[in-house]
Residue frames as qw, qx, qy, qz and C-alpha x, y, z in Angstrom:
[[0.814, 0.408, -0.022, 0.413, 104.45, 139.41, 59.32],
 [0.114, 0.817, -0.259, 0.503, 105.93, 142.71, 60.55],
 [0.626, -0.650, 0.354, -0.245, 106.18, 141.35, 64.18],
 [0.975, -0.015, 0.135, 0.177, 107.88, 138.25, 62.92],
 [0.638, 0.557, -0.122, 0.517, 110.52, 140.19, 61.12],
 [0.191, -0.809, 0.296, -0.471, 111.06, 142.42, 64.19],
 [0.844, -0.450, 0.260, -0.134, 111.46, 139.27, 66.33],
 [0.903, 0.250, 0.032, 0.349, 113.98, 137.73, 63.93],
 [0.308, 0.771, -0.164, 0.533, 115.89, 140.97, 63.91],
 [0.477, -0.732, 0.278, -0.399, 115.93, 141.16, 67.58],
 [0.947, -0.221, 0.219, 0.076, 117.22, 137.69, 67.77],
 [0.759, 0.470, -0.031, 0.449, 120.03, 138.29, 65.32],
 [0.055, 0.842, -0.213, 0.492, 121.07, 141.39, 67.14],
 [0.755, -0.592, 0.230, -0.163, 121.82, 139.04, 70.14],
 [0.903, 0.284, -0.126, 0.297, 124.65, 137.46, 68.32],
 [0.526, -0.772, 0.042, 0.356, 127.64, 138.29, 70.60],
 [0.289, 0.904, -0.312, -0.039, 130.38, 140.57, 69.17],
 [0.414, -0.576, 0.704, 0.036, 132.95, 138.16, 70.73],
 [0.754, 0.132, 0.641, 0.054, 131.80, 135.31, 68.61],
 [0.610, 0.782, 0.117, 0.047, 131.78, 137.26, 65.39],
 [0.042, 0.888, -0.459, 0.000, 135.20, 138.76, 66.21],
 [0.567, -0.396, 0.716, 0.095, 136.64, 135.32, 66.98],
 [0.754, 0.395, 0.514, 0.107, 135.41, 133.84, 63.67],
 [0.376, 0.923, -0.076, 0.009, 136.62, 136.98, 61.88],
 [0.296, -0.778, 0.553, 0.041, 140.09, 136.52, 63.61],
 [0.713, -0.143, 0.681, 0.090, 140.37, 132.92, 62.83],
 [0.693, 0.636, 0.339, 0.010, 139.23, 133.32, 59.20],
 [0.360, 0.913, -0.180, 0.059, 141.52, 136.09, 58.24],
 [0.369, -0.686, 0.623, 0.074, 144.42, 134.67, 60.13],
 [0.774, 0.076, 0.616, 0.123, 144.01, 131.40, 58.16],
 [0.631, 0.762, 0.137, 0.053, 144.01, 133.19, 54.85],
 [0.166, 0.899, -0.395, 0.089, 147.25, 135.00, 55.42],
 [0.586, -0.489, 0.646, -0.012, 148.87, 132.13, 57.33],
 [0.829, 0.261, 0.486, 0.086, 148.22, 129.72, 54.45],
 [0.488, 0.859, -0.093, 0.125, 149.54, 132.30, 51.90],
 [0.186, -0.820, 0.535, -0.079, 152.69, 132.67, 54.14],
 [0.811, -0.157, 0.564, 0.001, 153.16, 128.81, 54.22],
 [0.811, 0.528, 0.229, 0.106, 153.61, 128.84, 50.48],
 [0.250, 0.911, -0.254, 0.206, 156.47, 131.25, 50.82],
 [0.240, -0.695, 0.645, -0.210, 158.68, 129.34, 53.31],
 [0.821, 0.055, -0.568, 0.003, 160.14, 125.90, 54.02],
 [0.395, 0.181, -0.695, 0.573, 160.88, 124.54, 57.37],
 [0.241, 0.045, 0.550, -0.798, 157.83, 125.86, 59.18],
 [0.418, -0.176, -0.693, -0.560, 154.68, 123.85, 58.58],
 [0.148, 0.162, 0.737, -0.639, 151.71, 124.19, 60.87],
 [0.431, -0.207, -0.526, -0.703, 148.17, 123.12, 59.73],
 [0.347, -0.083, 0.673, -0.648, 145.85, 122.89, 62.79],
 [0.768, 0.191, -0.037, -0.610, 143.08, 121.55, 60.43],
 [0.808, 0.310, -0.492, -0.090, 145.03, 118.60, 59.02],
 [0.847, -0.526, 0.080, 0.022, 146.93, 118.09, 62.23],
 [0.773, 0.380, -0.140, 0.488, 150.37, 118.78, 60.65],
 [0.304, -0.941, 0.148, 0.034, 153.06, 120.25, 62.78],
 [0.851, 0.124, -0.041, 0.509, 156.63, 120.39, 61.65],
 [0.140, -0.986, 0.061, 0.060, 159.05, 122.96, 63.01],
 [0.768, 0.026, 0.114, 0.630, 162.41, 123.81, 61.68],
 [0.191, -0.525, 0.027, 0.829, 164.23, 127.10, 61.00],
 [0.524, 0.731, 0.428, -0.089, 162.10, 128.71, 58.33],
 [0.285, -0.364, 0.417, 0.782, 163.66, 129.88, 55.12],
 [0.516, 0.495, -0.072, -0.695, 162.20, 131.24, 52.00],
 [0.818, 0.261, 0.508, 0.075, 161.08, 128.44, 49.42],
 [0.470, -0.136, 0.514, 0.704, 163.07, 128.36, 46.28],
 [0.218, 0.533, 0.646, 0.500, 160.13, 129.59, 44.30],
 [0.130, -0.821, -0.427, 0.355, 159.35, 132.67, 46.46],
 [0.189, -0.578, 0.203, 0.767, 161.97, 135.22, 45.16],
 [0.159, 0.057, 0.711, 0.682, 161.27, 134.32, 41.52],
 [0.007, 0.663, 0.747, 0.053, 157.61, 134.84, 42.22],
 [0.159, -0.848, -0.187, 0.470, 158.27, 138.28, 43.58],
 [0.279, -0.364, 0.466, 0.757, 160.49, 138.99, 40.51],
 [0.021, 0.203, 0.744, 0.636, 157.69, 138.15, 38.02],
 [0.232, -0.589, -0.710, -0.308, 154.07, 137.97, 39.22],
 [0.432, -0.777, -0.396, 0.229, 154.38, 139.98, 42.46],
 [0.510, 0.188, 0.008, 0.839, 156.77, 142.70, 41.19],
 [0.209, -0.882, -0.382, 0.181, 156.17, 145.74, 43.46],
 [0.320, 0.806, -0.062, 0.494, 157.42, 149.24, 42.97],
 [0.202, -0.812, 0.344, -0.425, 160.02, 150.70, 45.35],
 [0.673, -0.475, 0.555, -0.113, 161.02, 147.30, 46.92],
 [0.202, 0.449, -0.842, -0.222, 163.49, 144.75, 45.59],
 [0.789, -0.088, -0.483, -0.369, 162.00, 141.28, 45.11],
 [0.527, 0.066, -0.722, 0.443, 164.35, 139.88, 47.85],
 [0.064, -0.053, 0.460, -0.884, 163.07, 142.43, 50.43],
 [0.611, -0.076, -0.124, -0.778, 159.47, 142.14, 49.46],
 [0.746, -0.038, -0.646, -0.156, 159.58, 138.35, 49.55],
 [0.407, 0.010, -0.713, 0.571, 161.14, 138.39, 53.07],
 [0.177, -0.057, 0.328, -0.926, 158.82, 140.97, 54.36],
 [0.661, -0.059, -0.367, -0.652, 155.73, 139.24, 53.01],
 [0.670, -0.092, -0.728, 0.113, 156.70, 135.81, 54.48],
 [0.191, 0.025, -0.592, 0.782, 157.28, 137.62, 57.85],
 [0.392, -0.031, 0.099, -0.914, 154.00, 139.57, 57.80],
 [0.730, -0.054, -0.425, -0.532, 151.92, 136.55, 56.70],
 [0.634, -0.078, -0.725, 0.258, 153.26, 134.63, 59.71],
 [0.232, 0.015, -0.495, 0.837, 153.52, 137.16, 62.48],
 [0.318, -0.046, 0.073, -0.944, 150.37, 139.22, 62.12],
 [0.703, -0.192, -0.518, -0.449, 147.95, 136.25, 61.60],
 [0.557, -0.092, -0.730, 0.384, 149.49, 134.74, 64.70],
 [0.058, -0.008, -0.391, 0.919, 148.95, 137.90, 66.67],
 [0.535, -0.112, -0.228, -0.806, 145.31, 138.27, 65.34],
 [0.680, -0.171, -0.700, -0.138, 144.56, 134.65, 66.21],
 [0.449, -0.179, -0.646, 0.592, 145.76, 135.27, 69.81],
 [0.174, -0.890, -0.371, -0.200, 144.02, 138.59, 70.03],
 [0.589, -0.551, -0.025, 0.591, 147.14, 140.29, 70.79],
 [0.102, -0.448, 0.262, 0.849, 147.75, 143.81, 69.29],
 [0.476, 0.431, 0.762, 0.085, 144.84, 142.85, 67.15],
 [0.298, 0.889, 0.266, -0.222, 143.92, 146.27, 65.90],
 [0.047, -0.774, 0.483, 0.406, 147.48, 147.08, 64.85],
 [0.420, -0.126, 0.861, 0.256, 147.89, 143.72, 63.25],
 [0.446, 0.643, 0.621, -0.039, 144.77, 144.16, 61.40],
 [0.183, 0.914, -0.098, -0.349, 145.99, 147.53, 60.13],
 [0.247, -0.538, 0.697, 0.404, 149.26, 145.92, 58.97],
 [0.393, 0.173, 0.872, 0.234, 147.36, 143.24, 57.00],
 [0.325, 0.832, 0.371, -0.256, 144.96, 145.83, 55.64],
 [0.003, -0.816, 0.390, 0.427, 148.06, 147.61, 54.24],
 [0.329, -0.225, 0.866, 0.302, 149.19, 144.40, 52.74],
 [0.462, 0.474, 0.749, 0.025, 145.88, 143.70, 51.27],
 [0.261, 0.890, 0.097, -0.361, 145.69, 147.21, 49.75],
 [0.131, -0.645, 0.626, 0.418, 149.22, 146.66, 48.27],
 [0.366, 0.007, 0.894, 0.257, 148.17, 143.42, 46.63],
 [0.416, 0.712, 0.534, -0.185, 144.91, 144.94, 45.35],
 [0.193, 0.914, -0.123, -0.334, 146.73, 148.00, 43.75],
 [0.069, 0.732, -0.617, -0.281, 149.96, 146.32, 42.45],
 [0.217, -0.243, 0.938, 0.118, 149.52, 142.65, 42.08],
 [0.068, 0.359, 0.904, 0.220, 145.93, 141.43, 41.48],
 [0.198, 0.100, 0.121, -0.968, 143.73, 144.56, 40.77],
 [0.523, -0.082, -0.603, -0.597, 141.03, 142.21, 39.34],
 [0.464, -0.182, -0.830, 0.249, 140.70, 140.39, 42.71],
 [0.163, -0.328, 0.204, -0.908, 138.71, 143.19, 44.30],
 [0.758, -0.375, -0.288, -0.450, 135.80, 140.86, 45.47],
 [0.820, -0.145, -0.468, 0.296, 138.24, 138.77, 47.46],
 [0.399, 0.158, -0.302, 0.852, 140.24, 141.74, 48.76],
 [0.366, -0.449, -0.040, -0.814, 137.08, 143.62, 49.67],
 [0.818, -0.417, -0.361, -0.166, 136.14, 140.73, 51.86],
 [0.697, -0.058, -0.388, 0.600, 139.50, 140.69, 53.52],
 [0.124, 0.325, -0.141, 0.927, 139.34, 144.45, 54.00],
 [0.563, -0.522, -0.220, -0.602, 135.84, 144.31, 55.55],
 [0.855, -0.348, -0.351, 0.153, 137.04, 141.68, 58.13],
 [0.574, 0.007, -0.287, 0.767, 140.19, 143.60, 58.99],
 [0.123, -0.446, 0.007, -0.887, 138.19, 146.97, 59.30],
 [0.707, -0.524, -0.351, -0.320, 135.70, 145.19, 61.54],
 [0.807, -0.276, -0.330, 0.404, 138.57, 144.01, 63.80],
 [0.314, 0.176, -0.161, 0.919, 140.27, 147.49, 63.78],
 [0.285, -0.476, -0.104, -0.826, 136.92, 149.24, 64.63],
 [0.760, -0.480, -0.135, -0.417, 135.53, 146.88, 67.17],
 [0.302, -0.583, 0.705, -0.268, 138.53, 144.95, 68.66],
 [0.286, 0.251, -0.920, -0.094, 139.11, 141.29, 69.13],
 [0.732, -0.397, -0.330, -0.445, 136.34, 140.62, 71.59],
 [0.645, -0.636, 0.313, -0.285, 136.50, 138.83, 75.05],
 [0.971, -0.056, 0.195, 0.130, 138.33, 135.76, 73.82],
 [0.612, 0.650, -0.131, 0.431, 141.70, 137.65, 73.53],
 [0.638, -0.159, -0.270, 0.703, 144.83, 138.66, 75.14],
 [0.080, 0.377, 0.078, 0.919, 143.85, 142.27, 74.37],
 [0.568, -0.617, -0.292, -0.460, 140.72, 141.89, 76.44],
 [0.786, -0.422, -0.330, 0.309, 142.71, 140.48, 79.43],
 [0.462, 0.066, -0.118, 0.876, 145.23, 143.25, 79.17],
 [0.147, -0.492, -0.198, -0.835, 142.44, 145.88, 79.00],
 [0.688, -0.576, -0.405, -0.176, 140.76, 144.39, 82.02],
 [0.711, -0.246, -0.305, 0.583, 143.95, 144.37, 83.97],
 [0.323, 0.029, -0.102, 0.940, 144.58, 148.08, 83.44],
 [0.293, -0.530, -0.329, -0.725, 140.90, 149.27, 83.70],
 [0.721, -0.577, -0.355, -0.145, 140.38, 147.79, 87.13]]
């Protein structure tokens, strides 16, 4: 029995970091992108459903009222917070998905996650803990080989 457990562990240890990192990048990017899509109109991209509409994005009519009531943050006006959140939830997921400036983009989304946890939904720690774990993993280990960051690193190492 002990030998079987050791063989299974050895097999599991062969799961490539690049595969784990790609799944982590795709998954966390999708979470924030989909949230960002609820805040804007004129920009609709859903790779799963095959939807692609492109127009000049603007905040949805419901976004600022949401930041005035439910998402009310200290130190930021609802208008500024709404625009910053919509921007961050589109730019940083895209960068993470491409594997470009991955560690810094993950850091930015971790800051957003902590803000949401502390000021907006303090009871949602199981969800935010999962997001934080994925983002911390990407920050600590990088995006893997299937990334622009990897190509850049190879270019400057050789």
